[in-house]
C-alpha positions, 0 to 999 in steps of 0.5 A: 469603229465596231464595238466589241463589248457585249451587253446582256439582254433579257428576252422571253421566248415560247417553250417550243422555240426554246426546245428547238434551240436546245436541240441545236445545242445538244446536236452541237450546232451552237455552244449555247442558247446565247450563241444561237440567239446572237447568231439569229439576231445578227443574221436577221439584222443583216437581212434587214440591212440588205432589204434596206439597201435594196429599197435605197437602190430602187430610188437611186438613179442608174447614173449614180450607180454608174458613177460610184461603180467607176469610182470604185474600180479607179480605187481598186485599180489604185489600191486605195480601198485599204485607206478609205475602207479600213473601218469597213474592212475591220468591221467585216473581219470582226463579223467573220470572226464572230461567225466562225466562232459561233459556228465553231461549235459544230464538230 
């Protein structure tokens, strides 16, 4: 299950980076430096995960894709995704909520 506990992390950034973040906060693109950094880290992790998935896909035989696709369509038709994917669905909901919260500073 996704963990919603936040942990403090200290990081040192060059002055020009902090100035750019402060500009975004001033323009109300983000509520704070912290919100920007959370957004940037989450975005970067997502990109890294996508790249990892692409690399895995390169090594996956087409038959495996076809089999998984057929299984997914069967589950979708039977309405079984809710049972099997409830943890994934909850994680996606949490990510969407956090994204909306972080982007909600823009008015």
